[in-house]
N, C-alpha and C positions, 0 to 999 in steps of 0.2 A: 504494500500500500504506500509506504514511504517513497519508493522508487517512482510510482505513478505520479504522486504529488510533486516530487522534485522535477520530473520530466515535464509535467503540465506547466509548472511555474516557469521553467526554462523556456518552453515553447512560447508561452504568452509573453515573456520578457523579450525574446528574440523577435517575435511577431510585432510587438509594440515598437521595438527599435527600428524595424524595417518600415513599418507603416507610418510612424510618426503620430502625432496627435491632431493634425490639422485636417478635419473632414471637409473644409470649405474649398479645397483645391480640386477643381474639376478636371485637372490634367492627370489625376491619379485614379486608377481603378484598383480596388481591393478584391482579391479572390481568395477563397479558401477551398482547396480542392483535395479530393481523396483518390488515390490510385491504389487499386487492389488486384491481386491475382496470384495464383500459383502457376508459374510458368518455367519453361526450359529456355535457357539462353541460346540464341542463334547467332552464329558468326555473321558479321556484317561489315561491309566497307561501303561507305556512301558519302556524298556531299550533302550537308544539311541545308535544305531549302530555306531561304530567308536570311541565312547568315553566311553561306558560302564556305563553311568549314568542312574539310574532308576528314573523316574519322574512320577508324576500324576498331572492332572489339566485339563483345557479346551484347546482343540486344535482347531486352526483356520487354514483351508487349503486355500491357495491363489495361484494365478498364478504368475510365475516369468518371468521377461523380462529384456533384456539388456536396461539400461537406455538411452544410446545414440541412439541406432538403433531401439528400440522397438521390436526387435526379441524375440519371445517366447523361453525361455530357459528351463522351467520345472515348478516345484512347490515349494511352501514354506509351511512348517508346523510350526506354531507359537504356542508353548505350554506355556500357562500362568500358572505358578505354585503358584503364590502368588500375591495378589493385596491388597493394602490398600487405602481406599477412605477417603478424608478429607472433612470437612464441606464446604470449598470453592469450591468443585467440582473437585479439583485436585486429582491425584492418583499417587501412586508409585507401580511399579510392578516388579516381577522377572519372566523372561521367558527364554526358550530355543527355538532357531529358527533353523530349519533344512531346508537347501536349497538342493533340489534334481535336478540335471541337467539331462535332458532327453537324451542328446547325448550319455552319457556313464554311466548313473545311479550313478555317484559320488555324494556324499553328503558333505556339509560344515556346521559345527555346531557352533552356537554362544550361549553364556550364557550372558544374559543382565539384567541389572537393569535399568528400564525405569522410567523417570519422565514424567507425563502427566499433562498439564495445560489446563483449559478451554479456548477456543477461543470464543465460544458463547454457547447457550443453548444445542446445539446438536453436537458440534464438539470439539475434543480435539487435541492439538498438542503434539506429543510425541518425546522425544529424549533419547538416551542412556546417562546415567550419565557420564559426562566427564572423571572421574577417571577410568572408565572401558573401554574406547575406544581404549586403547593401547593393551589390552590383552583379549578381549572378544571372539576371535575366538579360539575354544578349540579343534578342530580336524575335522575329517570327514572320508570318505571312498573313495576308488578309487583314483583318482588323488589328492584328498585332505587328504589322510590318513596321520596322524601324523603332520599336519600343525598347526601353531599358527598364531597369528596376532591380528589385531584390526579393528574395524569398527565404523562408525558413522551412525546415523539414523536421518532422517528428515521425520516425518510422520504426517498424518492427519487421525483421526479416527472419523467417523460419528457414534454416539452412539444413533441415533434415535430409533433403534430397540433393544436396550440393554435389555429392560424388557423381550423380547422374545429370548434373547441370541445372537442376531445378531449384528455384528459390520461391518462397511464398512471401509476397510483399503486402504490407498494410502501411501506406504512406499518407501523411497529411501535410500539405503545402500551404503556407500562408504567404500570399504574394502582394506586392505593391508594384503595379505596372505604371510606369511614367510614359506619358504620351507627348 
């Protein structure tokens, strides 16, 4: 219980630091999104549309929902381009996350450096490194073309199937999109 409270407080603090306290700014859009799924990573080499960055790594395809309403919004492609595993079971990773919204096919792209710490033998807690939460939104397409901003992440990864390439994700993103 204490871990959940600490993670919730950390998430809210990081979200507040990204979003700021000024609700009068019409140039900002606040989003809270949830990406979930148990998926197998697929090798990928692609150029990310809207930002022109060429990447290669393992891609994980997840469903995307509005965190507050549970409404299905589209899909998420999380491309892990680099991971370092430490003796204590913790990991650091670099990834690109592409949110595709089904209503208009717009995309929103994040570039993240993630810290993952073991919760138990089969679960990791993942967060975006705090120094990156202000500027990790790097663009997109459609209504998100040319945007910037920042996001936080509170995630649980079930790595029971990792030997087979499968990971179960439950990720909550708090975003401030600057137009």
